[in-house]
C-alpha positions in Angstrom: -50.7 -60.4 -43.0 -50.8 -64.1 -43.5 -51.1 -63.3 -47.1 -47.6 -62.2 -47.2 -45.1 -64.8 -48.1 -42.7 -65.5 -45.2 -39.1 -65.5 -46.3 -37.5 -64.5 -42.9 -36.9 -67.8 -41.2 -33.5 -66.4 -40.0 -35.3 -64.1 -37.8 -37.6 -66.8 -36.3 -39.5 -69.8 -37.2 -43.1 -70.7 -36.5 -43.5 -73.5 -33.8 -44.2 -76.8 -35.5 -47.9 -77.8 -35.0 -46.7 -81.2 -33.5 -44.6 -79.4 -31.1 -47.2 -77.1 -30.1 -49.3 -80.1 -29.1 -46.5 -81.7 -27.0 -45.9 -78.3 -25.4 -49.5 -78.1 -24.2 -49.3 -81.4 -22.5 -47.0 -79.5 -19.8 -49.4 -76.7 -19.1 -52.6 -76.4 -17.2 -53.8 -78.3 -14.1 -54.8 -81.3 -16.0 -51.5 -81.8 -17.6 -47.8 -82.2 -16.4 -47.4 -78.7 -15.0 -45.0 -79.5 -12.0 -41.8 -77.8 -11.1 -39.0 -80.2 -12.3 -37.0 -79.3 -9.3 -39.9 -80.5 -6.9 -38.9 -84.2 -6.9 -40.7 -85.5 -3.7 -43.8 -85.9 -5.6 -45.1 -87.2 -9.0 -45.9 -83.6 -10.4 -42.3 -82.6 -10.1 -41.0 -86.2 -11.1 -42.9 -86.1 -14.4 -41.8 -82.6 -15.2 -38.2 -83.6 -14.3 -38.4 -86.6 -16.7 -39.7 -84.4 -19.4 -36.9 -82.0 -19.0 -34.2 -84.8 -19.2 -35.8 -86.4 -22.3 -35.5 -82.9 -24.0 -31.9 -82.7 -22.9 -31.2 -86.0 -24.5 -33.1 -84.9 -27.7 -30.9 -81.7 -28.0 -27.8 -83.8 -27.3 -28.7 -86.3 -30.0 -28.7 -83.9 -32.7 -25.2 -82.4 -31.8 -23.4 -85.5 -30.7 -23.1 -84.5 -27.2 -23.5 -86.0 -23.6 -26.8 -84.8 -22.4 -25.3 -83.8 -19.0 -23.3 -81.1 -20.9 -26.5 -79.2 -21.9 -27.5 -76.2 -19.7 -30.8 -74.6 -20.3 -30.9 -70.9 -20.7 -33.6 -68.3 -22.0 -32.0 -68.4 -25.5 -29.0 -67.9 -27.5 -28.4 -64.4 -26.3 -28.1 -65.6 -22.7 -26.1 -68.7 -23.8 -23.6 -66.4 -25.5 -23.4 -64.0 -22.5 -22.9 -67.0 -20.1 -20.2 -68.6 -22.3 -18.2 -65.3 -22.9 -18.5 -63.6 -19.4 -18.4 -67.0 -17.6 -15.0 -68.0 -19.3 -13.6 -64.4 -19.0 -14.2 -64.3 -15.2 -13.3 -67.9 -14.6 -10.0 -67.8 -16.5 -9.0 -64.1 -16.1 -5.9 -65.0 -14.3 -4.5 -67.1 -17.1 -5.0 -64.3 -19.7 -7.3 -61.5 -21.0 -7.2 -61.8 -24.8 -10.3 -62.9 -26.6 -10.7 -63.5 -30.4 -14.1 -63.1 -32.2 -15.0 -61.5 -35.5 -16.4 -58.5 -37.0 -19.4 -60.4 -38.3 -20.8 -62.0 -35.2 -24.2 -61.4 -33.8 -24.7 -58.5 -31.6 -25.0 -60.9 -28.5 -21.4 -61.6 -29.0 -20.2 -58.1 -30.2 -21.9 -56.3 -27.4 -20.7 -58.8 -24.7 -17.2 -58.3 -26.0 -17.6 -54.7 -25.9 -18.6 -55.0 -22.2 -15.7 -57.3 -21.5 -13.4 -54.7 -22.9 -14.7 -52.2 -20.2 -13.4 -54.6 -17.6 -9.8 -54.9 -18.9 -10.1 -57.7 -21.6 -8.3 -57.2 -24.9 -10.4 -58.3 -27.9 -9.3 -59.1 -31.5 -12.1 -58.7 -34.1 -11.3 -60.6 -37.1 -12.1 -59.0 -40.4 -13.7 -61.6 -42.8 -12.8 -62.1 -46.4 -14.2 -59.5 -48.5 -17.5 -60.3 -50.3 -17.5 -63.9 -49.1 -17.5 -63.2 -45.3 -15.3 -66.2 -44.6 -13.5 -66.5 -41.5 -10.6 -68.9 -42.2 -8.5 -71.0 -39.9 -5.4 -69.0 -41.1 -7.0 -65.8 -39.7 -7.5 -67.4 -36.4 -4.0 -68.9 -36.2 -2.4 -65.5 -36.8 -4.4 -63.7 -34.1 -3.7 -66.4 -31.3 -1.5 -65.2 -28.7 -0.2 -67.1 -25.5 -2.6 -65.0 -23.3 -5.8 -65.8 -25.6 -8.2 -67.6 -23.3 -11.2 -67.7 -25.7 -12.1 -67.7 -29.3 -15.8 -67.2 -30.1 -17.1 -67.5 -33.7 -20.5 -68.3 -35.2 -20.8 -71.5 -37.2 -23.4 -70.0 -39.8 -23.7 -66.3 -40.1 -27.2 -65.1 -39.6 -27.2 -62.8 -42.5 -25.3 -64.4 -45.2 -25.5 -68.0 -44.4 -21.6 -68.4 -44.7 -20.4 -71.6 -42.9 -17.2 -71.4 -40.8 -15.0 -74.4 -40.6 -15.2 -74.6 -36.9 -13.8 -78.2 -36.8 -10.6 -77.1 -38.3 -10.4 -74.0 -36.2 -11.1 -76.0 -33.1 -8.0 -78.0 -33.7 -5.9 -74.8 -34.0 -7.3 -73.2 -30.9 -6.8 -76.5 -28.9 -3.2 -76.5 -29.9 -2.8 -73.0 -28.6 -4.2 -74.2 -25.1 -7.3 -71.8 -25.5 -10.9 -72.4 -25.2 -13.4 -72.4 -28.2 -17.1 -71.1 -28.1 -19.2 -71.4 -31.2 -22.7 -69.7 -31.7 -24.6 -72.2 -33.3 -28.1 -70.7 -33.2 -28.4 -70.6 -37.0 -26.4 -73.7 -37.6 -28.6 -76.5 -35.6 -30.8 -78.3 -38.1 -29.2 -76.8 -41.1 -25.7 -78.5 -40.9 -24.3 -81.6 -39.3 -22.7 -81.0 -35.8 -20.9 -83.8 -33.9 -19.4 -82.6 -30.6 -18.1 -86.0 -29.9 -15.5 -85.4 -32.6 -15.2 -81.6 -32.8 -12.8 -80.0 -30.2 -15.3 -77.2 -29.4 -15.7 -76.3 -25.7 -19.1 -74.4 -25.7 -21.8 -74.0 -28.2 -25.0 -71.9 -27.9 -28.3 -72.8 -29.4 -31.9 -71.2 -29.7 -35.3 -72.9 -29.7 -37.0 -70.3 -31.9 -34.6 -70.8 -34.9 -35.4 -74.5 -35.3 -39.2 -74.5 -35.1 -39.3 -74.4 -31.3 -40.5 -71.9 -28.9 -39.1 -68.4 -28.1 -37.5 -67.7 -24.7 -35.6 -71.0 -24.6 -32.1 -71.9 -25.4 -29.1 -74.0 -24.4 -25.5 -73.9 -23.8 -23.3 -76.9 -24.3 -20.4 -76.8 -21.9 -17.7 -79.5 -22.3 -17.3 -81.2 -18.8 -13.5 -80.2 -18.5 -14.5 -76.6 -18.8 -15.3 -74.4 -15.8 -17.8 -71.7 -16.0 -18.5 -68.7 -13.7 -22.2 -68.6 -13.3 -24.0 -65.4 -14.2 -27.5 -66.1 -12.6 -27.5 -67.1 -9.0 -30.3 -68.6 -6.8 -31.1 -72.2 -6.3 -28.1 -73.9 -8.0 -30.1 -75.2 -10.9 -28.4 -76.7 -14.0 -25.4 -77.9 -12.1 -24.9 -74.5 -10.5 -24.4 -72.7 -13.9 -27.8 -71.2 -14.4 -30.3 -70.9 -11.4 -34.0 -70.4 -11.9 -37.0 -72.6 -12.4 -37.0 -74.4 -15.6 -39.9 -73.6 -18.1 -40.7 -77.2 -18.6 -43.2 -76.6 -21.7 -40.5 -74.6 -23.5 -38.0 -77.1 -22.8 -40.2 -79.8 -24.1 -40.8 -77.7 -27.2 -37.0 -77.2 -27.9 -36.3 -80.8 -27.4 -39.0 -81.9 -29.7 -37.8 -79.5 -32.4 -34.2 -80.9 -32.2 -35.5 -84.5 -32.6 -37.6 -83.3 -35.6 -34.6 -81.6 -37.1 -32.6 -84.5 -36.8 -34.9 -86.5 -38.9 -35.4 -83.8 -41.7 -32.0 -82.1 -41.9 -30.5 -83.8 -45.0 -33.7 -83.8 -47.0 -34.6 -80.4 -46.2 -31.2 -78.9 -47.3 -31.8 -80.6 -50.6 -35.3 -79.2 -50.9 -34.3 -75.7 -50.0 -31.2 -75.9 -52.2 -33.4 -76.1 -55.2 -35.6 -73.3 -54.0 -32.6 -71.1 -53.3 -31.1 -71.9 -56.8 -34.4 -71.0 -58.5 -34.6 -67.6 -56.7 -30.9 -66.8 -57.5 -31.2 -67.6 -61.1 -34.6 -65.9 -61.5 -33.2 -62.6 -59.9 -30.1 -62.7 -62.1 -32.1 -63.0 -65.2 -34.6 -60.3 -64.3 -32.5 -57.5 -62.8 -29.0 -56.4 -61.9 -28.1 -58.2 -58.6 -25.0 -59.1 -56.5 -24.5 -62.0 -54.2 -23.3 -61.3 -50.6 -21.6 -64.2 -49.0 -19.8 -67.2 -50.1 -21.2 -68.9 -53.2 -20.2 -72.3 -51.9 -19.2 -72.4 -48.2 -22.7 -72.1 -46.8 -26.1 -73.6 -45.8 -29.1 -73.6 -48.2 -31.3 -71.5 -46.0 -30.0 -68.0 -46.9 -29.8 -65.8 -50.0 -28.4 -62.3 -49.4 -28.3 -60.0 -52.3 -27.7 -56.5 -53.2 -29.6 -54.9 -56.1 -27.4 -52.7 -58.1 -29.4 -51.4 -61.1 -31.1 -47.9 -61.5 -34.3 -49.7 -60.5 -33.0 -51.3 -57.3 -35.3 -49.3 -54.9 -38.4 -50.1 -57.1 -37.4 -53.9 -57.2 -37.0 -54.1 -53.5 -40.3 -52.3 -52.9 -42.0 -54.6 -55.3 -40.5 -57.8 -53.5 -41.7 -56.2 -50.1 -45.3 -56.0 -51.3 -45.5 -59.8 -51.6 -42.9 -61.2 -49.2 -41.8 -60.7 -45.6 -37.9 -60.4 -46.0 -35.2 -58.7 -44.1 -33.8 -55.4 -45.5 -30.2 -54.3 -45.7 -30.9 -51.6 -43.1 -31.6 -51.9 -39.5 -33.0 -49.6 -37.0 -30.6 -48.9 -34.0 -31.6 -45.9 -31.8 -33.9 -44.7 -34.3 -31.0 -44.3 -36.9 -31.0 -46.2 -40.2 -27.7 -48.1 -40.5 -26.4 -50.4 -43.0 -25.8 -54.1 -41.9 -22.5 -54.3 -39.9 -22.0 -57.7 -41.5 -22.1 -56.3 -45.0 -19.9 -53.3 -44.0 -17.3 -55.8 -42.7 -17.5 -57.6 -46.1 -16.6 -54.3 -47.8 -19.9 -54.1 -49.5 -20.2 -50.3 -50.7 -22.6 -48.4 -48.4 -25.1 -47.9 -51.3 -25.3 -51.6 -52.0 -25.4 -52.7 -48.4 -28.5 -50.4 -47.9 -30.1 -52.0 -51.0 -29.6 -55.5 -49.8 -32.2 -58.2 -48.9 -31.9 -61.3 -46.9 -34.1 -64.0 -48.1 -34.3 -66.9 -45.6 -36.2 -70.1 -46.6 -37.7 -72.9 -44.2 -40.2 -75.5 -43.8 -43.1 -73.7 -45.3 -41.5 -72.2 -48.4 -42.7 -73.5 -51.7 -41.8 -73.2 -55.3 -44.9 -71.3 -55.8 -43.8 -68.7 -53.2 -40.3 -68.3 -55.1 -42.1 -67.9 -58.3 -44.4 -65.2 -56.8 -41.5 -63.2 -55.8 -40.0 -63.5 -59.2 -43.2 -62.5 -60.8 -43.3 -59.4 -58.6 -39.8 -58.4 -59.9 -40.7 -59.1 -63.6 -44.0 -57.1 -63.3 -42.5 -54.1 -61.6 -39.8 -54.1 -64.5 -42.4 -54.3 -67.1 -44.3 -51.3 -65.3 -41.3 -49.3 -65.1 -40.4 -49.8 -68.8 -43.9 -48.8 -69.9 -43.8 -45.7 -67.7 -40.5 -44.6 -69.1 -41.6 -44.9 -72.6 
């Protein structure tokens, strides 16, 4: 399995080896294993200090006050807490919510659930092919009874970057709240919540070389939120439950590492992405899905359009772990809802691959993928003759 080139970093990232070592220091009897809530003795006090250090590390990457960071089990829980918590808290002020058709299922499914409880949800359709959600789209959809707008900063399938800073200004002027799913944005693009008028923002540990099962929700101090998990009043009463110190430490360390590497890593990945994109264009018939300019460098989503598309895709999958254009939902194959919303024809959406690059991606990896594409083209030409 490890001989397969890993190009699915958008799905999950391996925990950085330095971070694993740091996490182990908070596991086992000879280490700092205490409950952070047990502050009457040294075990708990040490664990609490580690949790607060990690909270500061997360805050440092995003320009936030550490006390505004609430620990969760991941971005899915953060998204649920943000949407349901706001909807329930502010229902008497309005029941209109705005999101988009290309959000993560954690947002879309939560919105569908809220619709069952009397909320009215507007699903913005992105710009065809690019997937952009523009400030003008949000402006046109806002109503006096809009209590919340929820949009992702970086799309998890096409890498398109939403101008959340400008949208935040528009939402603020309407008197509404703004939630941003930044699970795919942290560590890939600059985030400064000290200047952005964003009220809530979701994060995930395992998308940024930290552990799975841990995430965070930024909640602006002026925003009230109805808790969804009760029992103990942890995290300022917003999310009860014993904190997983080792996972929190891992997420904090991952955010600290990302702050150091962000700019340089984007430059490195840009070169790799360009090499793959230019190479594919030279070797086969291919179409870009997503914005060619307003994006981060970690993603390349393409549809293979030639007669040999299926052969090319199969060749790529023999050498690399990539995400295909189809997803299994209730045992039924279906084209990506993101590509459908971009108005990519069904046949092309089903022949799409998302390449996502990360810390361990090398130029040799990219060349290996291109070699596989070239070899299969030659084999098919010889077979045809």
